[in-house]
Every structure is written in C-alpha cells, then in structure tokens.
C-alpha positions in Angstrom: 144.3 71.9 -127.8 147.5 70.1 -126.8 150.8 71.6 -127.8 153.3 69.5 -129.7 155.4 69.3 -126.6 152.5 68.1 -124.4 151.5 65.6 -127.0 155.1 64.3 -127.1 155.1 63.9 -123.4 151.8 61.9 -123.4 153.2 59.6 -126.1 156.4 59.1 -124.2 154.4 58.2 -121.0 152.3 55.8 -122.9 155.3 54.1 -124.5 157.1 53.9 -121.1 154.0 52.5 -119.5 153.7 49.9 -122.1 157.3 48.9 -121.7 156.9 48.5 -117.9 153.8 46.4 -118.3 155.6 44.0 -120.7 158.8 43.9 -118.7 159.4 40.1 -118.6 162.1 40.3 -116.0 161.5 39.0 -112.5 162.2 41.5 -109.7 163.6 40.7 -106.2 164.5 42.5 -103.0 168.0 43.0 -101.8 167.5 43.5 -98.0 169.4 44.1 -94.8 168.3 44.6 -91.2 169.7 46.5 -88.3 168.4 47.6 -84.9 168.8 48.4 -81.3 167.2 47.1 -78.1 166.0 49.9 -75.9 167.8 48.6 -72.8 171.1 48.1 -74.6 172.2 51.6 -75.5 175.9 50.7 -76.3 175.1 48.1 -78.9 172.5 45.9 -80.5 170.8 43.0 -78.8 170.4 40.5 -81.5 168.8 37.1 -80.9 168.3 35.7 -84.4 166.3 38.5 -85.9 165.2 40.3 -82.7 166.1 43.7 -81.3 164.8 44.0 -77.8 161.0 43.3 -77.9 161.0 43.8 -81.7 161.3 40.9 -84.1 161.6 40.7 -87.9 162.2 38.3 -90.8 163.4 38.3 -94.4 162.3 35.3 -96.4 162.3 34.1 -100.0 160.2 31.7 -102.0 159.9 30.9 -105.6 157.3 33.6 -106.4 158.0 36.3 -103.9 160.3 38.1 -101.4 158.6 38.7 -98.0 159.6 41.0 -95.1 158.0 41.3 -91.7 158.4 43.4 -88.5 156.6 43.1 -85.2 156.8 45.1 -82.0 156.0 43.3 -78.8 153.9 45.4 -76.3 156.2 46.2 -73.4 153.4 46.5 -70.9 153.3 42.8 -70.5 156.5 42.9 -68.6 154.6 44.4 -65.6 152.8 41.0 -65.4 155.9 38.9 -65.5 155.6 38.2 -69.3 158.5 38.6 -71.7 157.0 40.8 -74.5 159.7 39.6 -77.0 158.4 36.0 -77.0 155.1 36.9 -78.7 156.6 39.1 -81.4 159.5 36.7 -82.1 157.2 33.6 -82.2 154.8 35.4 -84.5 157.6 36.4 -87.0 159.2 33.0 -86.9 155.8 31.4 -87.7 155.1 33.8 -90.6 158.7 33.2 -91.9 158.1 29.4 -91.8 154.8 29.7 -93.6 156.5 31.7 -96.4 159.4 29.2 -96.7 157.0 26.3 -96.9 155.1 28.1 -99.7 151.9 28.3 -97.7 150.9 31.7 -98.8 149.6 33.8 -101.7 151.8 36.7 -102.7 148.8 39.0 -103.2 147.5 38.3 -99.7 149.9 39.3 -96.9 147.0 39.5 -94.5 146.7 35.7 -95.1 150.2 35.2 -93.9 149.6 37.3 -90.7 146.2 35.5 -90.1 147.7 32.0 -90.5 150.6 32.9 -88.3 148.5 34.4 -85.6 146.0 31.5 -85.5 148.9 29.0 -85.2 149.9 30.9 -82.1 146.4 30.7 -80.7 146.4 26.9 -81.3 149.9 26.4 -79.9 150.1 23.8 -77.2 152.9 25.7 -75.5 151.4 28.6 -73.5 152.2 32.0 -75.0 150.9 35.3 -73.8 151.5 38.8 -75.1 150.6 41.3 -77.8 152.3 42.8 -80.9 151.9 45.1 -83.8 152.9 43.7 -87.2 153.7 44.7 -90.8 154.2 42.4 -93.7 155.5 43.4 -97.1 155.4 41.0 -100.1 157.0 41.6 -103.5 155.5 39.4 -106.3 158.5 38.9 -108.5 156.7 38.3 -111.8 153.9 41.0 -111.6 156.3 43.6 -110.0 153.6 44.4 -107.4 154.1 45.1 -103.8 151.4 43.8 -101.4 151.4 45.0 -97.9 149.5 44.8 -94.6 150.0 46.8 -91.5 148.4 46.4 -88.1 149.3 49.1 -85.6 152.1 51.6 -85.7 155.0 49.7 -87.3 155.0 50.4 -91.1 156.8 51.0 -94.3 157.9 53.7 -96.8 158.5 53.3 -100.5 161.0 55.9 -101.8 161.5 56.7 -105.5 163.6 59.5 -106.9 164.2 60.8 -103.4 160.5 61.1 -102.6 158.1 59.0 -100.6 155.6 57.6 -103.1 153.8 55.1 -100.9 153.5 54.6 -97.1 151.5 52.6 -94.6 148.7 54.2 -92.5 149.2 54.0 -88.8 146.4 52.4 -86.8 145.7 53.7 -83.3 142.8 53.2 -80.9 143.9 56.3 -79.1 147.2 58.1 -78.3 150.1 55.6 -78.0 147.7 52.6 -78.1 148.1 50.9 -81.5 146.1 48.1 -83.0 147.6 44.8 -81.9 147.3 41.0 -82.0 147.1 39.5 -78.5 146.8 36.3 -76.6 145.4 36.8 -73.1 145.3 34.6 -70.1 142.2 32.3 -69.8 139.3 34.4 -68.5 140.9 37.7 -69.5 140.1 37.7 -73.2 137.6 40.5 -72.9 139.9 42.7 -70.8 143.1 42.6 -72.9 143.0 44.8 -76.0 143.1 42.5 -79.1 142.4 43.2 -82.8 141.8 40.8 -85.6 144.5 40.4 -88.2 141.8 41.1 -90.8 141.7 44.6 -89.4 145.1 45.3 -90.9 145.4 48.1 -93.4 146.2 46.6 -96.8 147.5 48.0 -100.1 148.9 46.8 -103.4 150.8 48.8 -106.0 153.5 48.5 -108.7 157.1 49.0 -107.9 160.1 49.9 -110.2 163.7 48.9 -110.3 165.6 51.0 -107.9 162.7 51.7 -105.5 163.8 51.7 -101.9 161.5 50.0 -99.3 162.0 50.8 -95.7 160.1 48.6 -93.2 160.4 49.5 -89.5 158.9 49.5 -86.1 157.6 52.6 -84.4 161.0 53.1 -82.7 162.2 54.6 -86.0 159.1 56.6 -87.0 158.6 58.0 -83.5 162.1 59.5 -83.6 162.8 60.4 -87.2 160.6 62.4 -89.5 160.5 61.6 -93.2 162.9 64.3 -94.2 165.6 62.9 -91.9 165.1 59.4 -93.3 165.2 60.7 -96.9 168.5 62.4 -96.1 170.0 59.2 -95.0 168.7 57.3 -98.0 170.5 59.7 -100.3 173.7 58.0 -99.2 172.5 54.7 -100.7 174.0 54.7 -104.2 174.2 51.0 -105.1 172.3 47.8 -104.7 175.3 46.2 -103.0 174.3 44.4 -99.8 177.0 46.0 -97.8 175.9 49.4 -98.9 172.3 48.7 -97.9 173.4 47.3 -94.5 175.6 50.4 -93.9 172.6 52.7 -94.7 170.3 50.7 -92.5 172.8 50.9 -89.7 173.2 54.7 -90.2 169.4 55.2 -90.0 168.9 53.0 -86.9 171.8 54.7 -85.1 170.5 58.2 -85.8 167.1 57.2 -84.5 168.7 55.6 -81.5 170.7 58.7 -80.7 167.7 61.0 -81.1 165.6 58.7 -78.8 167.8 59.8 -75.9 168.0 63.5 -76.7 165.9 65.3 -74.1 165.8 68.5 -76.0 164.8 67.1 -79.4 161.2 67.6 -80.5 160.6 64.1 -81.9 157.6 63.1 -84.0 156.3 61.2 -80.9 156.6 64.3 -78.8 154.8 66.4 -81.4 152.0 63.8 -81.5 151.8 63.9 -77.8 151.5 67.7 -77.7 148.8 67.4 -80.4 146.9 65.2 -77.9 147.2 67.8 -75.1 150.3 66.3 -73.4 153.4 68.4 -72.5 156.1 66.1 -73.8 159.5 66.9 -75.3 162.5 64.8 -76.3 163.0 61.5 -78.1 161.2 58.3 -77.3 163.5 55.6 -76.0 162.3 52.4 -77.7 163.4 49.3 -79.5 164.3 50.1 -83.1 164.2 47.7 -86.1 165.0 48.8 -89.6 164.6 46.5 -92.7 166.0 48.3 -95.8 165.4 46.9 -99.3 166.0 47.8 -102.9 164.0 46.5 -105.8 166.5 44.8 -108.2 166.4 42.5 -111.2 166.2 38.9 -109.9 169.2 36.7 -110.2 169.6 33.1 -109.1 
C-alpha cells in the first residue's frame, strides 16, 4: 500500500510530466567553442572552426540547432597528407547541409552520411580519416538526437550529474571507428567505417541542461568528475559565461595533457590494455559547450 507521501510524489511527477509534454515553447542551444592545437602549446590555432587537426561547427536552421565535432587522424601526416583537411572539409560540408535545410532533425546520421558521400564524390582529391559526432536539438519536440562515430562524443549534464553520454567506438586500443578516403587501390588497406555504423540516441532535454560535445583530447585527459567541477562554475545562460567555462575546461585538459606524472583516463585505459603508460595525452582539444534555453528570435 502506498503512503500518502508516496502517492503525493507520484501525482506530482505525473503533473510535472504532463506539463513538460505540453510545453509549447521552442527550445534552442546557446553554444560556444574553444580549443587548442596540439603543436601550439602557448595558444590556440584557430582557422575558422579548427583547432589543430580537429574541426567543429555550430549551425542553426528553422527547426533545429546542430553541433558537430571531428578529429582528423594524425597518422596521415606520415604519408604527406594534412589530417586537418579531411575533418575540416567534413564539418564544413555538414554545416552547409544544415544551413540549406537538407536534413531531418531526428536523423543526425543522415547529416553525417550525406556529408561523407559528398566528400567521396568531390572532384578535388581529398585523402584522410576522421571520427565524428553530431548533436541535433529539435526545437519544437525538445528532443536531442545524436550520432557518434569513434572516440569523440558528448555529455548531457543536469543538476550536476551526467544523465546521458555517448558510447565510445574502438576497433582496439587507440584505434577508433573512423570515416576515411583512401588513395586509389588502397581502399582495402586503410581502415574505414560506414557512417551508418555510428552509435545513435534520442532523448528529451530540459531547460538548463548542459551539453558538452568534444573530441577525445578532452575525454582522454579529464575524467567526468573534473569536467563536472568546471561546469559548476557555469551559473547563467549568458554567452560570455559559456565561453569562459569552455575555455576553462579546454585549458585544464591542455595543461593535464603535458603533465608527465598525471594518471590520465588515457593512461589508465592503456594500463588496462597491458601497456605501461603514465601521464597526460598531448592532443588537439575541441570543446563545444551548450545550454538548453528558451528560443528567442
């Protein structure tokens, strides 16, 4: 038998749930980006929306707000290929598709697929590989639709706790799923995954939810508890406050990446795979930080 108190809680939850389902307001994302290129320790290398071999975009359309991050695979540099070209071109293409309205908010995999296949059909030669994560907020339904291929990813934080997160995709240690364009004749040699292999999820969000989308340079150097500590400093939906917090998170990850005595999440993962590794992981770092807010023109 339910107590009066328990029954009251159930009624309250039902009422609140009904209100959230009938909330007629449109939601939007207030977003800011910050990052560091691995080879530019004293500051950020920013070419448009690129940090080193990482790339990102923030785009809006009538029905949705869309975020994307991509991490160019650095190993291509050994073959004379600039890894940043692939990730930057992929993100620019996805951004253009969003701004042109050539997407469905509930299908972020479709954005990634269309962008990737445009690259495959590009008349200008392009080689390389990249991970990718795309996050879409449907303003009217208040649902977040995501897809993640590889080891970039996102966190959704509510009330100081992580309530949703992406799943990392690895073939084996330090070898994430990735989109690739190989030289002619080498298609079977270069590791390449289909965009349809991306892990997808959809869920409701609430006003005030914090969404952090980032490349592995963040997650390999900062565990969740450190990220949550930094996010506690974010008190308003003001853009400058969001940018300052994104900068603080990226800077802390960047500093830890070059600490040889720090047991980073990457080092711990390496030890779990039988490798004797300690210290941070020097890498490009890209952070997109967003807050769910009521939409205003």
